[in-house]
N, CA, C and O of each residue as an XYZ file, in Angstrom:
764
protein
N       1.336     34.391     -7.734
C       0.404     34.709     -6.672
C       0.880     36.005     -6.024
O       2.076     36.200     -5.807
N      -0.059     36.878     -5.721
C       0.272     38.143     -5.062
C       0.539     37.891     -3.593
O      -0.144     37.088     -2.957
N       1.546     38.586     -3.047
C       1.902     38.390     -1.645
C       0.919     39.053     -0.702
O       0.849     38.681      0.469
N       0.150     40.034     -1.185
C      -0.796     40.707     -0.304
C      -2.184     40.071     -0.372
O      -3.147     40.672      0.104
N      -2.315     38.882     -0.944
C      -3.592     38.182     -1.048
C      -4.029     37.726      0.344
O      -3.200     37.247      1.117
N      -5.322     37.868      0.678
C      -5.795     37.417      1.994
C      -5.509     35.925      2.198
O      -5.557     35.133      1.257
N      -5.211     35.565      3.451
C      -4.837     34.176      3.750
C      -5.947     33.188      3.419
O      -5.654     32.049      3.056
N      -7.220     33.589      3.533
C      -8.317     32.675      3.205
C      -8.303     32.332      1.713
O      -8.616     31.201      1.341
N      -7.947     33.285      0.861
C      -7.859     33.004     -0.576
C      -6.665     32.096     -0.866
O      -6.740     31.229     -1.736
N      -5.571     32.293     -0.143
C      -4.394     31.450     -0.332
C      -4.741     30.013      0.041
O      -4.388     29.080     -0.681
N      -5.439     29.830      1.180
C      -5.850     28.482      1.599
C      -6.800     27.873      0.575
O      -6.678     26.697      0.234
N      -7.736     28.663      0.090
C      -8.685     28.169     -0.912
C      -7.990     27.758     -2.193
O      -8.304     26.717     -2.770
N      -7.040     28.577     -2.642
C      -6.289     28.257     -3.844
C      -5.428     27.013     -3.614
O      -5.312     26.174     -4.508
N      -4.830     26.883     -2.443
C      -4.029     25.690     -2.117
C      -4.890     24.441     -2.128
O      -4.470     23.406     -2.644
N      -6.093     24.522     -1.564
C      -7.015     23.388     -1.546
C      -7.426     23.018     -2.958
O      -7.465     21.835     -3.295
N      -7.735     24.010     -3.797
C      -8.120     23.758     -5.172
C      -6.988     23.066     -5.924
O      -7.232     22.118     -6.671
N      -5.758     23.528     -5.735
C      -4.615     22.899     -6.388
C      -4.424     21.470     -5.897
O      -4.110     20.586     -6.695
N      -4.604     21.225     -4.612
C      -4.454     19.874     -4.058
C      -5.517     18.939     -4.618
O      -5.218     17.798     -4.969
N      -6.762     19.417     -4.705
C      -7.848     18.585     -5.238
C      -7.610     18.272     -6.698
O      -7.839     17.145     -7.136
N      -7.146     19.269     -7.471
C      -6.945     19.028     -8.898
C      -5.808     18.038     -9.146
O      -5.732     17.461    -10.230
N      -4.937     17.830     -8.184
C      -3.837     16.875     -8.336
C      -4.265     15.451     -8.029
O      -3.532     14.511     -8.336
N      -5.434     15.273     -7.431
C      -5.910     13.925     -7.097
C      -6.355     13.196     -8.354
O      -6.853     13.830     -9.283
N      -6.186     11.872     -8.405
C      -6.723     11.119     -9.534
C      -8.249     11.213     -9.542
O      -8.877     11.411     -8.502
N      -8.827     11.068    -10.721
C     -10.289     11.188    -10.859
C     -11.022     10.216     -9.951
O     -12.087     10.545     -9.429
N     -10.462      9.003     -9.749
C     -11.136      8.012     -8.901
C     -11.262      8.491     -7.461
O     -12.188      8.086     -6.758
N     -10.343      9.351     -7.005
C     -10.406      9.855     -5.636
C     -11.515     10.882     -5.469
O     -11.972     11.131     -4.353
N     -11.949     11.480     -6.579
C     -12.966     12.518     -6.511
C     -14.381     11.951     -6.569
O     -15.344     12.666     -6.291
N     -14.519     10.682     -6.926
C     -15.837     10.070     -7.005
C     -16.466      9.997     -5.623
O     -15.781      9.873     -4.608
N     -17.786     10.078     -5.617
C     -18.501      9.982     -4.347
C     -18.299      8.590     -3.761
O     -18.234      7.602     -4.493
N     -18.203      8.520     -2.457
C     -18.045      7.233     -1.788
C     -19.271      6.370     -2.064
O     -20.403      6.854     -2.046
N     -19.031      5.106     -2.315
C     -20.118      4.166     -2.571
C     -20.725      3.785     -1.234
O     -20.013      3.311     -0.349
N     -22.034      3.983     -1.066
C     -22.646      3.616      0.213
C     -22.698      2.101      0.393
O     -22.828      1.344     -0.569
N     -22.595      1.692      1.632
C     -22.671      0.268      1.949
C     -24.133     -0.150      1.976
O     -24.927      0.446      2.703
N     -24.508     -1.175      1.187
C     -25.901     -1.638      1.209
C     -26.280     -2.216      2.570
O     -25.409     -2.639      3.330
N     -27.560     -2.233      2.876
C     -28.045     -2.816      4.127
C     -27.900     -4.332      4.133
O     -27.494     -4.915      5.138
N     -28.224     -4.956      3.038
C     -28.121     -6.416      2.941
C     -27.021     -6.777      1.967
O     -25.938     -6.191      1.999
N     -27.292     -7.743      1.099
C     -26.335     -8.120      0.067
C     -26.493     -7.194     -1.128
O     -27.569     -6.641     -1.359
N     -25.412     -7.029     -1.889
C     -25.458     -6.232     -3.106
C     -26.229     -7.017     -4.160
O     -25.946     -8.192     -4.395
N     -27.202     -6.369     -4.794
C     -28.057     -7.047     -5.755
C     -27.782     -6.630     -7.193
O     -28.412     -7.150     -8.114
N     -26.856     -5.704     -7.403
C     -26.573     -5.199     -8.744
C     -25.514     -6.022     -9.463
O     -25.283     -7.191     -9.155
N     -24.875     -5.369    -10.438
C     -23.831     -6.010    -11.240
C     -22.668     -6.454    -10.347
O     -22.380     -5.829     -9.327
N     -22.013     -7.533    -10.745
C     -20.902     -8.073     -9.956
C     -19.716     -7.118     -9.867
O     -19.042     -7.062     -8.838
N     -19.458     -6.372    -10.930
C     -18.264     -5.528    -10.973
C     -18.634     -4.052    -10.998
O     -19.596     -3.650    -11.653
N     -17.863     -3.261    -10.283
C     -18.059     -1.820    -10.208
C     -17.481     -1.294     -8.910
O     -16.949     -2.055     -8.101
N     -17.585     -0.008     -8.720
C     -17.073      0.607     -7.494
C     -17.729     -0.052     -6.285
O     -18.932     -0.315     -6.289
N     -16.939     -0.315     -5.259
C     -17.415     -0.965     -4.037
C     -17.222     -0.021     -2.849
O     -16.477      0.953     -2.958
N     -17.875     -0.290     -1.724
C     -17.730      0.573     -0.547
C     -16.320      0.508      0.036
O     -15.549     -0.404     -0.260
N     -16.010      1.475      0.854
C     -14.713      1.504      1.538
C     -14.835      0.975      2.956
O     -13.970      1.233      3.794
N     -15.904      0.236      3.230
C     -16.092     -0.350      4.551
C     -16.992     -1.568      4.429
O     -17.666     -1.770      3.418
N     -16.987     -2.370      5.479
C     -17.881     -3.516      5.556
C     -18.281     -3.687      7.016
O     -17.462     -4.079      7.848
N     -19.513     -3.398      7.318
C     -19.995     -3.488      8.700
C     -19.861     -4.910      9.218
O     -20.274     -5.864      8.558
N     -19.283     -5.042     10.397
C     -19.104     -6.352     11.013
C     -17.818     -7.042     10.615
O     -17.475     -8.086     11.171
N     -17.098     -6.471      9.655
C     -15.857     -7.065      9.181
C     -14.763     -6.019      9.068
O     -14.942     -4.868      9.466
N     -13.637     -6.430      8.525
C     -12.461     -5.560      8.399
C     -11.929     -5.649      6.982
O     -11.843     -6.735      6.408
N     -11.574     -4.514      6.423
C     -10.899     -4.501      5.124
C      -9.418     -4.766      5.369
O      -8.816     -4.204      6.284
N      -8.846     -5.626      4.540
C      -7.431     -5.958      4.645
C      -6.798     -5.743      3.273
O      -7.431     -5.977      2.244
N      -5.554     -5.297      3.270
C      -4.835     -5.082      2.015
C      -3.651     -6.045      1.935
O      -3.391     -6.800      2.872
N      -2.954     -6.014      0.839
C      -1.982     -7.041      0.478
C      -0.920     -7.320      1.540
O      -0.730     -8.476      1.919
N      -0.232     -6.307      2.022
C       0.855     -6.549      2.986
C       0.328     -7.214      4.255
O       0.940     -8.153      4.766
N      -0.801     -6.732      4.761
C      -1.376     -7.308      5.983
C      -1.876     -8.726      5.735
O      -1.736     -9.592      6.599
N      -2.459     -8.972      4.556
C      -2.926    -10.317      4.231
C      -1.750    -11.282      4.131
O      -1.810    -12.397      4.650
N      -0.696    -10.859      3.473
C       0.485    -11.712      3.353
C       1.046    -12.059      4.732
O       1.429    -13.204      4.973
N       1.098    -11.080      5.636
C       1.590    -11.326      6.996
C       0.683    -12.311      7.735
O       1.173    -13.181      8.455
N      -0.620    -12.183      7.564
C      -1.584    -13.084      8.208
C      -1.404    -14.508      7.681
O      -1.431    -15.469      8.449
N      -1.221    -14.634      6.375
C      -1.019    -15.959      5.769
C       0.288    -16.580      6.261
O       0.341    -17.780      6.533
N       1.337    -15.774      6.375
C       2.623    -16.303      6.840
C       2.526    -16.856      8.258
O       3.287    -17.752      8.624
N       1.592    -16.328      9.067
C       1.407    -16.850     10.424
C       0.527    -18.100     10.429
O       0.318    -18.709     11.478
N       0.016    -18.478      9.269
C      -0.790    -19.695      9.090
C      -1.999    -19.754     10.027
O      -2.359    -20.824     10.517
N      -2.608    -18.622     10.264
C      -3.749    -18.584     11.182
C      -5.029    -18.161     10.494
O      -5.955    -17.698     11.160
N      -5.108    -18.303      9.194
C      -6.228    -17.743      8.465
C      -6.741    -18.720      7.412
O      -5.988    -19.519      6.855
N      -8.039    -18.632      7.158
C      -8.665    -19.360      6.061
C      -8.909    -18.333      4.960
O      -9.569    -17.318      5.182
N      -8.373    -18.605      3.774
C      -8.525    -17.694      2.643
C      -9.469    -18.346      1.638
O      -9.309    -19.515      1.288
N     -10.455    -17.574      1.177
C     -11.461    -18.109      0.260
C     -11.589    -17.203     -0.955
O     -11.821    -16.000     -0.834
N     -11.434    -17.802     -2.118
C     -11.603    -17.147     -3.411
C     -13.043    -17.400     -3.858
O     -13.507    -18.540     -3.840
N     -13.746    -16.349     -4.255
C     -15.143    -16.511     -4.683
C     -15.352    -16.153     -6.151
O     -16.479    -15.883     -6.566
N     -14.266    -16.149     -6.950
C     -14.381    -15.862     -8.388
C     -15.298    -16.909     -9.018
O     -15.204    -18.096     -8.706
N     -16.180    -16.463     -9.904
C     -17.100    -17.362    -10.593
C     -16.303    -18.330    -11.466
O     -15.392    -17.920    -12.186
N     -16.646    -19.595    -11.399
C     -15.973    -20.619    -12.198
C     -16.423    -20.516    -13.651
O     -17.575    -20.185    -13.934
N     -15.506    -20.801    -14.562
C     -15.841    -20.813    -15.990
C     -16.855    -21.911    -16.252
O     -16.794    -22.991    -15.665
N     -17.776    -21.617    -17.135
C     -18.815    -22.584    -17.494
C     -18.589    -23.048    -18.937
O     -18.021    -22.321    -19.753
N     -19.031    -24.233    -19.227
C     -18.961    -24.775    -20.584
C     -19.694    -23.808    -21.524
O     -20.824    -23.414    -21.236
N     -19.077    -23.429    -22.625
C     -19.717    -22.478    -23.545
C     -21.054    -22.998    -24.067
O     -21.191    -24.178    -24.392
N     -22.034    -22.102    -24.141
C     -23.346    -22.474    -24.680
C     -23.193    -22.847    -26.141
O     -22.394    -22.252    -26.863
N     -23.956    -23.826    -26.569
C     -23.939    -24.243    -27.961
C     -22.840    -25.228    -28.300
O     -22.782    -25.719    -29.427
N     -21.971    -25.527    -27.356
C     -20.916    -26.503    -27.612
C     -21.565    -27.887    -27.663
O     -22.356    -28.225    -26.782
N     -21.242    -28.693    -28.682
C     -21.840    -30.027    -28.779
C     -21.633    -30.829    -27.494
O     -20.583    -30.742    -26.857
N     -22.630    -31.597    -27.129
C     -22.634    -32.332    -25.869
C     -21.422    -33.240    -25.694
O     -20.898    -33.332    -24.584
N     -20.963    -33.902    -26.724
C     -19.847    -34.837    -26.588
C     -18.481    -34.190    -26.758
O     -17.456    -34.840    -26.552
N     -18.459    -32.927    -27.129
C     -17.165    -32.260    -27.387
C     -16.408    -32.061    -26.082
O     -16.986    -31.623    -25.087
N     -15.114    -32.382    -26.080
C     -14.336    -32.180    -24.847
C     -14.173    -30.686    -24.560
O     -14.031    -29.863    -25.465
N     -14.200    -30.379    -23.290
C     -14.011    -28.981    -22.871
C     -13.236    -28.972    -21.568
O     -13.544    -29.716    -20.638
N     -12.242    -28.131    -21.518
C     -11.423    -27.987    -20.311
C     -11.471    -26.516    -19.916
O     -11.063    -25.656    -20.696
N     -11.968    -26.212    -18.702
C     -11.988    -24.805    -18.294
C     -10.573    -24.261    -18.174
O      -9.646    -25.003    -17.849
N     -10.399    -22.964    -18.436
C      -9.060    -22.392    -18.292
C      -8.620    -22.453    -16.836
O      -9.458    -22.379    -15.938
N      -7.290    -22.588    -16.580
C      -6.828    -22.632    -15.194
C      -7.098    -21.305    -14.492
O      -7.003    -20.236    -15.095
N      -7.432    -21.392    -13.228
C      -7.730    -20.210    -12.421
C      -6.674    -20.089    -11.326
O      -6.468    -21.022    -10.550
N      -6.007    -18.941    -11.265
C      -4.959    -18.713    -10.276
C      -5.559    -18.187     -8.970
O      -6.394    -17.283     -8.974
N      -5.120    -18.767     -7.866
C      -5.600    -18.370     -6.538
C      -4.407    -18.058     -5.638
O      -3.267    -18.399     -5.953
N      -4.687    -17.413     -4.526
C      -3.678    -17.212     -3.493
C      -3.351    -18.606     -2.934
O      -4.272    -19.362     -2.625
N      -2.072    -18.965     -2.798
C      -1.728    -20.313     -2.329
C      -2.468    -20.707     -1.045
O      -2.504    -19.962     -0.066
N      -3.047    -21.891     -1.089
C      -3.771    -22.417      0.063
C      -5.226    -22.003      0.148
O      -5.954    -22.494      1.011
N      -5.666    -21.110     -0.727
C      -7.060    -20.655     -0.681
C      -8.003    -21.756     -1.136
O      -7.649    -22.592     -1.967
N      -9.201    -21.745     -0.584
C     -10.280    -22.604     -1.063
C     -11.039    -21.791     -2.106
O     -11.271    -20.597     -1.918
N     -11.424    -22.432     -3.196
C     -12.153    -21.739     -4.266
C     -13.623    -22.149     -4.197
O     -14.005    -23.223     -4.662
N     -14.434    -21.277     -3.611
C     -15.872    -21.508     -3.439
C     -16.636    -20.439     -4.227
O     -17.033    -19.424     -3.654
N     -16.847    -20.649     -5.527
C     -17.415    -19.593     -6.364
C     -18.849    -19.207     -6.022
O     -19.275    -18.106     -6.373
N     -19.584    -20.039     -5.373
C     -20.994    -19.737     -5.093
C     -21.191    -18.872     -3.851
O     -22.289    -18.361     -3.633
N     -20.174    -18.700     -3.049
C     -20.303    -17.978     -1.784
C     -20.625    -16.499     -1.975
O     -21.173    -15.874     -1.067
N     -20.298    -15.922     -3.135
C     -20.487    -14.497     -3.349
C     -21.787    -14.086     -3.998
O     -22.000    -12.899     -4.246
N     -22.667    -15.036     -4.281
C     -23.944    -14.676     -4.897
C     -24.794    -13.836     -3.957
O     -24.590    -13.850     -2.743
N     -25.749    -13.104     -4.523
C     -26.573    -12.233     -3.678
C     -27.780    -12.950     -3.085
O     -28.298    -12.527     -2.052
N     -28.227    -14.005     -3.705
C     -29.342    -14.794     -3.161
C     -29.031    -16.264     -3.444
O     -28.727    -16.634     -4.578
N     -29.107    -17.085     -2.418
C     -28.756    -18.489     -2.580
C     -29.933    -19.387     -2.237
O     -30.641    -19.132     -1.262
N     -30.153    -20.444     -3.031
C     -31.150    -21.444     -2.631
C     -30.722    -22.066     -1.305
O     -29.532    -22.105     -0.991
N     -31.678    -22.546     -0.534
C     -31.374    -23.036      0.817
C     -30.368    -24.197      0.823
O     -29.526    -24.261      1.718
N     -30.435    -25.112     -0.149
C     -29.488    -26.233     -0.174
C     -28.063    -25.735     -0.396
O     -27.129    -26.234      0.231
N     -27.889    -24.762     -1.275
C     -26.559    -24.215     -1.547
C     -26.053    -23.436     -0.341
O     -24.876    -23.527      0.010
N     -26.931    -22.677      0.289
C     -26.554    -21.914      1.480
C     -26.108    -22.861      2.595
O     -25.114    -22.597      3.272
N     -26.835    -23.957      2.789
C     -26.471    -24.933      3.829
C     -25.120    -25.579      3.513
O     -24.300    -25.765      4.412
N     -24.884    -25.921      2.245
C     -23.605    -26.506      1.853
C     -22.461    -25.532      2.130
O     -21.421    -25.928      2.658
N     -22.649    -24.268      1.778
C     -21.601    -23.268      1.998
C     -21.341    -23.051      3.484
O     -20.194    -22.908      3.907
N     -22.401    -23.028      4.262
C     -22.251    -22.873      5.710
C     -21.439    -24.049      6.284
O     -20.542    -23.856      7.106
N     -21.771    -25.255      5.838
C     -21.046    -26.452      6.291
C     -19.598    -26.451      5.813
O     -18.695    -26.832      6.558
N     -19.375    -26.024      4.569
C     -18.016    -26.013      4.022
C     -17.146    -25.000      4.758
O     -15.983    -25.274      5.053
N     -17.709    -23.828      5.054
C     -16.971    -22.809      5.800
C     -16.670    -23.308      7.218
O     -15.584    -23.067      7.745
N     -17.618    -23.992      7.822
C     -17.392    -24.560      9.158
C     -16.252    -25.581      9.122
O     -15.414    -25.608     10.024
N     -16.219    -26.413      8.088
C     -15.142    -27.406      7.975
C     -13.784    -26.721      7.762
O     -12.786    -27.126      8.357
N     -13.748    -25.691      6.918
C     -12.487    -24.988      6.652
C     -11.934    -24.301      7.897
O     -10.719    -24.179      8.056
N     -12.824    -23.854      8.775
C     -12.397    -23.145      9.991
C     -12.344    -24.067     11.210
O     -12.117    -23.600     12.326
N     -12.547    -25.348     11.011
C     -12.616    -26.314     12.111
C     -13.676    -25.907     13.133
O     -13.491    -26.073     14.339
N     -14.783    -25.375     12.632
C     -15.928    -24.949     13.454
C     -15.563    -23.865     14.461
O     -16.205    -23.742     15.504
N     -14.540    -23.083     14.152
C     -14.069    -22.028     15.046
C     -14.537    -20.670     14.514
O     -13.979    -20.152     13.547
N     -15.557    -20.103     15.148
C     -16.109    -18.823     14.710
C     -15.152    -17.651     14.925
O     -15.381    -16.559     14.405
N     -14.080    -17.874     15.688
C     -13.072    -16.834     15.909
C     -11.874    -16.962     14.956
O     -10.978    -16.118     14.974
N     -11.857    -17.991     14.143
C     -10.757    -18.155     13.188
C     -10.867    -17.086     12.113
O     -11.949    -16.903     11.555
N      -9.788    -16.370     11.799
C      -9.847    -15.345     10.752
C     -10.185    -15.959      9.394
O      -9.637    -16.992      9.008
N     -11.089    -15.309      8.689
C     -11.522    -15.734      7.358
C     -11.356    -14.540      6.427
O     -11.860    -13.453      6.709
N     -10.649    -14.743      5.315
C     -10.450    -13.695      4.312
C     -11.170    -14.101      3.045
O     -11.045    -15.236      2.585
N     -11.930    -13.166      2.478
C     -12.672    -13.439      1.251
C     -12.245    -12.461      0.174
O     -12.120    -11.260      0.417
N     -12.021    -12.993     -1.025
C     -11.598    -12.134     -2.122
C     -12.132    -12.643     -3.454
O     -12.647    -13.756     -3.565
N     -11.991    -11.790     -4.453
C     -12.432    -12.080     -5.815
C     -11.485    -11.303     -6.737
O     -10.271    -11.506     -6.712
N     -12.051    -10.426     -7.534
C     -11.278     -9.501     -8.368
C     -11.360     -8.112     -7.732
O     -12.128     -7.894     -6.796
N     -10.564     -7.178     -8.249
C     -10.701     -5.792     -7.822
C     -12.073     -5.303     -8.264
O     -12.583     -5.711     -9.308
N     -12.660     -4.435     -7.467
C     -13.981     -3.861     -7.737
C     -15.014     -4.954     -8.009
O     -15.789     -4.872     -8.961
N     -15.007     -5.964     -7.166
C     -15.941     -7.085     -7.308
C     -16.833     -7.163     -6.082
O     -16.351     -7.297     -4.958
N     -18.122     -7.079     -6.305
C     -19.095     -7.147     -5.216
C     -19.253     -8.563     -4.667
O     -19.715     -8.728     -3.539
N     -18.882     -9.584     -5.434
C     -19.057    -10.960     -4.967
C     -18.269    -11.216     -3.683
O     -18.755    -11.899     -2.782
N     -17.057    -10.670     -3.599
C     -16.268    -10.879     -2.379
C     -16.868    -10.092     -1.218
O     -16.810    -10.543     -0.074
N     -17.442     -8.925     -1.496
C     -18.111     -8.152     -0.445
C     -19.312     -8.947      0.072
O     -19.503     -9.075      1.281
N     -20.129     -9.485     -0.861
C     -21.280    -10.315     -0.465
C     -20.825    -11.540      0.328
O     -21.450    -11.904      1.324
N     -19.742    -12.172     -0.112
C     -19.245    -13.366      0.581
C     -18.810    -13.024      2.002
O     -19.078    -13.780      2.936
N     -18.144    -11.891      2.165
C     -17.739    -11.464      3.511
C     -18.969    -11.193      4.368
O     -19.001    -11.574      5.538
N     -19.986    -10.539      3.800
C     -21.227    -10.293      4.549
C     -21.897    -11.618      4.939
O     -22.465    -11.738      6.025
N     -21.824    -12.595      4.053
C     -22.432    -13.903      4.355
C     -21.694    -14.574      5.506
O     -22.330    -15.139      6.396
N     -20.358    -14.523      5.504
C     -19.585    -15.117      6.604
C     -19.907    -14.412      7.921
O     -19.991    -15.055      8.967
N     -20.085    -13.105      7.869
C     -20.474    -12.344      9.071
C     -21.850    -12.809      9.542
O     -22.065    -13.010     10.738
N     -22.778    -12.980      8.602
C     -24.129    -13.442      8.943
C     -24.109    -14.858      9.518
O     -24.965    -15.195     10.337
N     -23.160    -15.688      9.111
C     -23.023    -17.044      9.639
C     -22.455    -17.034     11.057
O     -22.420    -18.076     11.711
N     -22.013    -15.876     11.538
C     -21.541    -15.777     12.915
C     -20.037    -15.695     13.092
O     -19.555    -15.714     14.225
N     -19.277    -15.603     12.002
C     -17.824    -15.490     12.130
C     -17.465    -14.102     12.625
O     -17.992    -13.098     12.146
N     -16.553    -14.060     13.599
C     -16.225    -12.800     14.276
C     -15.053    -12.061     13.666
O     -14.926    -10.850     13.849
N     -14.195    -12.762     12.945
C     -12.984    -12.142     12.386
C     -12.986    -12.323     10.867
O     -12.217    -13.107     10.313
N     -13.871    -11.575     10.219
C     -14.025    -11.659      8.764
C     -13.282    -10.493      8.127
O     -13.468     -9.334      8.498
N     -12.434    -10.831      7.156
C     -11.665     -9.831      6.426
C     -12.087     -9.838      4.960
O     -12.194    -10.893      4.336
N     -12.322     -8.661      4.429
C     -12.618     -8.512      3.002
C     -11.366     -7.952      2.331
O     -10.837     -6.922      2.748
N     -10.900     -8.635      1.297
C      -9.694     -8.237      0.565
C     -10.120     -7.664     -0.791
O     -10.178     -8.396     -1.779
N     -10.422     -6.347     -0.847
C     -10.921     -5.764     -2.091
C      -9.861     -5.611     -3.177
O     -10.207     -5.340     -4.327
N      -8.573     -5.777     -2.848
C      -7.518     -5.679     -3.862
C      -7.614     -6.833     -4.864
O      -7.128     -6.726     -5.990
N      -8.235     -7.923     -4.451
C      -8.452     -9.066     -5.328
C      -7.168     -9.742     -5.776
O      -6.066     -9.354     -5.389
N      -7.341    -10.760     -6.601
C      -6.190    -11.516     -7.088
C      -5.244    -10.607     -7.867
O      -4.037    -10.850     -7.894
N      -5.776     -9.565     -8.500
C      -4.930     -8.638     -9.237
C      -3.978     -7.884     -8.303
O      -2.811     -7.682     -8.639
N      -4.468     -7.475     -7.147
C      -3.628     -6.797     -6.166
C      -2.528     -7.706     -5.644
O      -1.391     -7.277     -5.446
N      -2.880     -8.967     -5.425
C      -1.917     -9.962     -4.949
C      -0.819    -10.176     -5.991
O       0.370    -10.169     -5.671
N      -1.238    -10.365     -7.240
C      -0.271    -10.613     -8.308
C       0.588     -9.389     -8.603
O       1.781     -9.529     -8.872
N       0.007     -8.194     -8.558
C       0.796     -6.992     -8.860
C       1.837     -6.724     -7.770
O       2.799     -5.992     -8.000
N       1.652     -7.311     -6.590
C       2.657     -7.201     -5.528
C       3.771     -8.236     -5.713
O       4.707     -8.298     -4.916
N       3.665     -9.045     -6.771
C       4.694    -10.039     -7.052
C       4.613    -11.273     -6.174
O       5.588    -12.015     -6.052
N       3.456    -11.499     -5.560
C       3.298    -12.651     -4.666
C       2.871    -13.884     -5.457
O       2.248    -13.755     -6.511
N       3.197    -15.069     -4.963
C       2.935    -16.293     -5.728
C       1.454    -16.649     -5.778
O       0.661    -16.248     -4.926
N       1.116    -17.414     -6.806
C      -0.230    -17.969     -6.945
C      -0.089    -19.455     -7.261
O       1.005    -19.951     -7.530
N      -1.214    -20.144     -7.220
C      -1.238    -21.542     -7.641
C      -2.554    -21.777     -8.370
O      -3.483    -20.977     -8.260
N      -2.633    -22.865     -9.108
C      -3.859    -23.181     -9.833
C      -4.892    -23.728     -8.856
O      -4.627    -24.670     -8.109
N      -6.079    -23.114     -8.877
C      -7.134    -23.506     -7.955
C      -7.937    -24.695     -8.439
O      -8.001    -24.985     -9.634
N      -8.544    -25.373     -7.488
C      -9.469    -26.468     -7.776
C     -10.823    -26.027     -7.240
O     -10.995    -25.808     -6.041
N     -11.774    -25.902     -8.146
C     -13.084    -25.379     -7.776
C     -13.869    -26.377     -6.925
O     -13.818    -27.585     -7.155
N     -14.588    -25.854     -5.948
C     -15.512    -26.658     -5.134
C     -16.910    -26.142     -5.438
O     -17.273    -25.034     -5.044
N     -17.686    -26.947     -6.136
C     -19.021    -26.531     -6.556
C     -20.073    -26.909     -5.528
O     -20.134    -28.049     -5.066
N     -20.897    -25.935     -5.180
C     -22.028    -26.185     -4.301
C     -23.138    -26.871     -5.083
O     -23.175    -26.765     -6.309
N     -24.045    -27.572     -4.405
C     -25.186    -28.152     -5.114
C     -26.010    -27.056     -5.772
O     -26.088    -25.939     -5.261
N     -26.615    -27.373     -6.888
C     -27.366    -26.362     -7.652
C     -28.773    -26.135     -7.119
O     -29.392    -25.132     -7.474
N     -29.295    -27.005     -6.299
C     -30.672    -26.870     -5.820
C     -30.836    -25.996     -4.633
O     -31.954    -25.814     -4.150
């Protein structure tokens, strides 16, 4: 670089070098937050905010769990019996790892719910929080999963005041070396 270069060019060149050092994912346009629930594919880039709620990451979530003041909910879709499998053939779904103590409510993250399922989920969330709308609730799924974002929006719509969305997902938890346990799925009514 020439020493007699104007300072504006030096700043511009410095900015260009800084941008080129960023990972490609940092250069992508920010994903806008939908007005309602996300209606597209379950997996993909997600927003960096959630209106009415708070984004939480691994260290803060672990600290919240250690204080035992939070309800953690996993919304990963439960494995289904493979299509075409003979009716009498035994089938065991693969084990699903969850954050210890989490409730596994796979239907909470859907974008549109039948009224019976919505009522069941509302009641189940009320039971998990002891009917306390101020009790912190954390919702998660996988990384880049819209189901957990939808689930957090649903908890906000139900009137919960301290809703946390954990976009790092179970992968973020596991990559931090934190423990997991095998989850037991709680299925909502299908109607």
